[in-house]
C-alpha positions in Angstrom: 15.1 -88.2 42.8 16.2 -84.6 43.1 18.6 -83.1 45.6 19.7 -79.4 45.6 23.4 -79.2 44.8 25.0 -76.3 46.6 28.0 -76.4 44.3 25.9 -76.1 41.2 23.1 -74.1 42.8 20.4 -76.1 41.0 18.3 -79.3 41.2 20.0 -82.5 40.0 19.2 -86.2 40.4 21.1 -88.0 43.1 21.8 -91.6 43.9 19.7 -92.2 47.0 21.1 -95.7 47.6 24.7 -94.6 47.4 24.0 -91.6 49.5 22.7 -93.5 52.6 25.0 -93.0 55.5 27.1 -90.3 53.8 26.7 -87.1 51.9 24.7 -87.4 48.7 26.6 -86.9 45.5 24.7 -85.1 42.7 25.3 -86.7 39.3 23.6 -87.1 35.9 21.1 -89.9 35.4 22.6 -92.7 33.3 20.9 -92.8 29.9 21.5 -94.5 26.6 22.2 -91.7 24.2 20.5 -93.0 21.1 20.4 -89.4 19.8 23.2 -86.9 20.1 22.4 -84.0 22.4 22.1 -80.5 20.9 25.0 -79.3 23.0 27.3 -80.3 25.9 25.6 -77.7 28.0 22.9 -79.4 30.2 19.7 -77.6 31.0 18.5 -77.0 34.5 15.1 -76.9 36.0 13.8 -73.3 36.2 10.2 -73.6 37.3 7.0 -75.6 37.4 3.8 -74.2 35.9 0.3 -74.7 37.5 -2.5 -73.6 35.1 -5.7 -72.2 36.6 -8.9 -70.5 35.5 -8.2 -67.7 38.0 -5.1 -66.9 40.1 -7.3 -67.3 43.2 -8.1 -70.9 42.3 -4.5 -71.8 41.5 -3.1 -70.2 44.6 -5.6 -72.0 46.8 -4.7 -75.4 45.2 -0.9 -74.9 45.8 -1.4 -73.5 49.3 -3.7 -76.4 50.3 -1.4 -79.0 48.9 2.0 -77.7 49.9 1.2 -75.4 52.8 3.0 -72.4 51.3 1.8 -68.9 50.3 2.8 -66.9 47.2 5.4 -64.2 47.5 5.7 -62.6 44.1 4.2 -62.4 40.6 2.6 -59.9 38.3 1.3 -59.4 34.8 2.6 -60.3 31.3 0.9 -57.6 29.1 2.0 -59.0 25.8 0.6 -62.5 26.6 -2.5 -61.2 28.5 -1.7 -63.5 31.4 -0.7 -62.9 35.1 0.9 -65.1 37.7 1.8 -65.7 41.3 5.1 -67.3 42.4 6.0 -69.6 45.2 9.6 -70.1 46.3 11.0 -73.6 46.6 14.1 -74.8 48.3 17.0 -74.2 45.9 17.1 -72.2 42.7 13.7 -73.1 41.4 10.2 -71.9 41.9 6.5 -72.7 41.2 4.3 -70.5 39.0 0.5 -70.3 39.0 -0.6 -68.7 35.7 -4.0 -67.7 34.4 -5.6 -65.5 31.8 -5.6 -61.9 32.9 -9.1 -60.5 32.5 -7.8 -57.0 33.0 -5.1 -57.1 30.3 -5.4 -54.2 27.9 -6.2 -55.0 24.3 -3.2 -54.8 21.9 -2.8 -51.6 19.9 -3.2 -53.4 16.6 -6.3 -55.2 17.8 -4.7 -58.6 17.1 -3.8 -60.3 20.4 -1.3 -63.1 20.1 -2.3 -66.5 21.5 -1.6 -66.9 25.2 1.3 -69.1 26.1 1.2 -72.6 27.6 -1.9 -73.4 25.6 -4.2 -71.3 27.8 -6.4 -70.5 24.8 -6.8 -74.1 23.8 -10.4 -75.4 24.2 -9.0 -78.6 25.6 -7.2 -76.6 28.3 -10.4 -74.7 29.1 -12.2 -78.0 29.6 -9.4 -79.4 31.8 -9.4 -76.2 33.9 -13.2 -76.7 34.6 -12.1 -79.6 36.8 -9.6 -77.4 38.7 -6.0 -76.2 38.6 -3.4 -78.7 37.6 0.4 -79.1 37.0 0.4 -78.3 33.3 4.0 -77.7 32.3 7.6 -77.1 33.3 10.4 -74.8 32.1 14.1 -75.6 31.7 16.7 -72.9 32.0 19.6 -72.1 29.6 22.4 -70.5 31.6 24.9 -69.6 28.9 24.4 -66.1 27.5 23.0 -65.9 24.0 22.8 -69.6 23.5 19.0 -69.9 23.3 18.6 -67.6 20.3 21.5 -69.3 18.6 20.0 -72.7 19.1 16.6 -71.6 17.8 18.1 -70.2 14.7 20.1 -73.4 14.1 17.2 -75.8 14.9 13.9 -74.1 14.2 12.1 -77.4 13.7 13.0 -78.5 17.3 12.9 -75.2 19.2 10.0 -72.7 19.0 10.4 -69.0 18.4 12.1 -67.1 21.2 9.9 -64.3 22.5 11.2 -61.5 24.7 9.1 -60.9 27.8 9.1 -58.7 30.9 7.4 -58.5 34.3 8.3 -55.6 36.5 12.1 -55.4 36.6 12.7 -58.9 35.3 13.4 -59.6 31.6 13.7 -63.0 29.9 13.4 -64.8 26.6 11.1 -67.8 26.4 10.4 -70.3 23.6 6.7 -69.9 22.6 5.2 -71.5 19.5 3.4 -69.0 17.3 0.0 -70.6 18.1 0.7 -70.5 21.9 0.6 -74.2 22.1 2.8 -76.3 24.5 6.1 -77.4 22.9 6.0 -80.6 20.9 8.3 -82.8 18.8 6.7 -84.7 16.0 3.3 -84.0 17.4 4.1 -85.2 21.0 4.5 -82.9 23.9 1.3 -82.1 25.9 3.2 -80.2 28.7 5.7 -83.0 29.2 8.3 -81.4 27.0 9.7 -78.2 28.5 9.7 -74.7 27.3 13.2 -73.1 27.4 14.0 -69.9 29.2 17.0 -67.6 29.4 17.0 -64.7 31.9 18.3 -61.4 30.6 20.8 -60.9 33.4 22.0 -62.6 36.6 18.8 -61.7 38.5 16.3 -64.5 39.0 12.9 -64.6 40.7 14.3 -67.0 43.2 16.5 -64.2 44.6 13.4 -62.4 45.8 11.4 -65.4 46.9 11.6 -67.1 50.3 13.0 -70.6 49.9 11.0 -72.0 52.9 11.0 -75.7 53.7 9.4 -77.1 50.6 11.7 -79.0 48.3 11.0 -80.7 45.0 12.1 -84.4 45.2 11.0 -85.7 41.8 9.4 -84.6 38.6 7.6 -87.4 36.9 5.7 -87.8 33.6 3.8 -90.3 31.5 3.0 -90.1 27.8 1.6 -92.5 25.2 4.5 -91.6 22.9 7.2 -91.7 25.5 9.9 -92.7 23.1 9.3 -89.7 20.9 9.2 -87.4 23.9 12.4 -89.0 25.3 14.2 -88.5 22.0 13.6 -84.7 22.2 14.5 -84.6 25.9 17.8 -86.3 25.2 18.5 -84.0 22.2 17.8 -81.0 24.5 20.2 -82.5 27.1 17.3 -82.3 29.6 16.5 -86.0 30.1 18.1 -85.9 33.5 15.4 -83.5 34.8 12.4 -85.8 34.3 11.4 -89.4 35.1 9.4 -90.4 32.0 7.3 -93.5 31.5 4.8 -94.7 29.0 1.2 -94.1 29.9 -2.3 -94.0 28.3 -2.6 -90.2 28.7 -0.1 -87.4 29.1 0.5 -86.5 32.8 2.9 -84.6 35.0 3.4 -85.0 38.7 5.8 -83.1 41.0 6.7 -84.7 44.3 7.7 -82.5 47.3 9.1 -82.9 50.8 7.2 -80.5 53.0 6.8 -79.9 56.8 3.5 -81.7 56.3 5.2 -84.7 54.8 5.4 -85.9 51.2 3.0 -84.1 48.9 2.3 -84.2 45.1 1.0 -81.7 42.6 -0.7 -83.1 39.6 
């Protein structure tokens, strides 16, 4: 389960049983390290991604489920997408993203594939059923580390793409074909993209935190062992509760003024 750690200013798992009757202590999840992590630096949860056919559909899904309204967002011209943002309690947020029908055509006439698999026919078919929790993004806090890691491990970390929206700048791992990240063919939104913000500013600084807090991020995957290997290598296994399942799936559980709610 997640608890926001004031000292670390991020979401971490906490021992709920040990915390009863006294202040919770944030700590890493014990895990058998069958594979050596890429670095001693643990990643942190940056944001969750809800994919939608239109921003209006995605915003309505989040608002109906969690009882919150968007407070930020904009366009990503290079990716031909746009988004709306919802603040969560703690230094994390929720993004609704959709293809931007008003995005200008690229000057060279060759648009790059949209990120998070939004151009994939399978994604289009899934979105016909409604918005859904499609992905999550983990943050690299140490300056310049993301580009260095990608150059060292190009088979495990996708190309790092500079992006902007308004006054914000960041670098995000995006496969050349726009697909969701994968390791040995397994990913399907369960493995995170990696992000590094250009400076100390973060979208959460401009978003109301409200009373909605993420309590757990859970996933299932038919190749859970392969996915777990990559999560451990990324030093991100503590951010996700992963089990084996027939089909890939993500679920985010929240504590809200309406009670417990889940985005799927």
